[in-house]
C-alpha positions as MATLAB code, in Angstrom:
seq = 'MTNRKEQIISFLKKDPNDAFLQYALSIEFLAENKKKEAMELLENILKNSPNYLPSYYQLGTLLYEDGEKNKALEVLKKGEILAKEKGDKHTLSELKREIQNIEIENYL';
ca = [
       0.000    0.000    0.000;
       1.316    3.424   -0.890;
       1.271    6.354    1.456;
      -0.343    9.713    0.748;
       2.901   11.375   -0.379;
       3.628    8.593   -2.865;
       0.088    8.861   -4.230;
       0.415   12.614   -4.688;
       3.745   12.183   -6.489;
       2.166    9.548   -8.721;
      -0.688   11.913   -9.624;
       1.777   14.746  -10.245;
       3.623   12.608  -12.773;
       0.387   12.555  -14.791;
      -0.330   16.263  -14.290;
       2.820   18.086  -13.073;
       1.196   21.536  -13.197;
      -1.761   20.738  -10.946;
      -1.640   23.433   -8.257;
      -3.764   21.459   -5.799;
      -1.459   18.445   -6.018;
       1.633   20.616   -5.674;
       0.080   22.263   -2.623;
      -0.794   18.881   -1.137;
       2.793   17.722   -1.656;
       4.096   20.889    0.007;
       1.984   20.055    3.071;
       3.453   16.547    3.088;
       6.944   18.040    2.980;
       6.074   20.288    5.916;
       4.887   17.260    7.875;
       8.365   15.798    7.260;
       9.958   19.113    8.331;
      11.292   19.702    4.807;
      10.623   23.427    4.649;
      12.919   24.130    1.717;
      11.121   21.639   -0.525;
       7.737   22.949    0.605;
       8.730   26.543   -0.083;
      10.013   25.667   -3.557;
       6.690   24.048   -4.428;
       4.703   26.977   -3.056;
       6.814   29.474   -4.981;
       6.293   27.400   -8.121;
       2.539   27.411   -7.571;
       2.448   31.183   -7.235;
       4.587   31.558  -10.344;
       2.499   29.224  -12.517;
      -0.940   29.360  -10.853;
      -1.146   32.779   -9.195;
      -4.867   32.354   -8.508;
      -4.299   29.382   -6.183;
      -5.099   31.276   -3.006;
      -4.050   28.819   -0.238;
      -0.419   29.087   -1.314;
      -0.131   32.741   -0.328;
      -0.843   32.177    3.345;
       1.314   29.073    3.565;
       4.307   30.597    1.764;
       3.994   33.889    3.642;
       4.015   32.068    6.953;
       7.066   30.003    6.001;
       8.951   33.064    4.789;
       8.191   34.820    8.050;
       9.421   31.830   10.047;
      12.630   31.974    7.990;
      13.159   35.615    8.959;
      12.122   36.965    5.548;
       9.628   39.472    6.974;
       9.484   41.836    4.006;
       9.103   39.049    1.488;
       6.485   37.409    3.717;
       4.489   40.640    3.841;
       4.727   41.012    0.073;
       3.340   37.506   -0.497;
       0.622   37.875    2.124;
      -0.515   41.233    0.740;
      -0.756   39.802   -2.774;
      -2.873   37.022   -1.316;
      -5.012   39.599    0.484;
      -5.754   41.338   -2.835;
      -6.640   38.024   -4.473;
      -8.863   36.977   -1.567;
     -10.764   40.279   -1.867;
     -11.176   39.761   -5.612;
     -12.453   36.223   -5.069;
     -14.717   37.227   -2.179;
     -13.075   34.637    0.094;
     -13.756   36.202    3.487;
     -12.287   33.359    5.526;
      -8.921   33.385    3.762;
      -8.956   37.178    3.716;
      -9.308   37.297    7.499;
      -6.455   34.771    7.933;
      -4.191   36.782    5.650;
      -5.057   40.075    7.364;
      -4.398   38.572   10.791;
      -0.983   37.271    9.710;
      -0.095   40.626    8.126;
      -1.064   42.435   11.326;
       0.962   40.044   13.471;
       4.068   40.610   11.360;
       3.608   44.380   11.226;
       3.083   44.578   14.994;
       6.208   42.518   15.623;
       8.199   44.849   13.350;
       7.291   47.742   15.655;
       8.175   45.946   18.889;
];
C-alpha cells in the first residue's frame, strides 16, 4: 500500500502543473519538516498558478518563520488582494491577521 505522499507524487507525474497536487505535496513536505522543498513548491505554484489562493498564506508564513519578513508581507498582501477579488472572506481574514501580526512585531 502506498502512502499519501507517494500517491500525490504519482498523480503529479500525470499532471505536473496541478496546483492542488503541488500544494498537497508541500503540506506533506512540511509534515516531514522539509521546509525548503515545501517553499520551492509553493513558490512554483504562485509563479504558474497565481490564482491558487491557499499558497499565499502558507508561503507567507514560512517566509516569516525563515526571517524573511518583508518578502512574507509582500506575499501575504498579494494574497489579500486576491482573496478580496475572489470574495473569500475566511482566507482574507487569515491573511489580514498574519499581516497584522508581522507588522506589529516589526514595531516591537
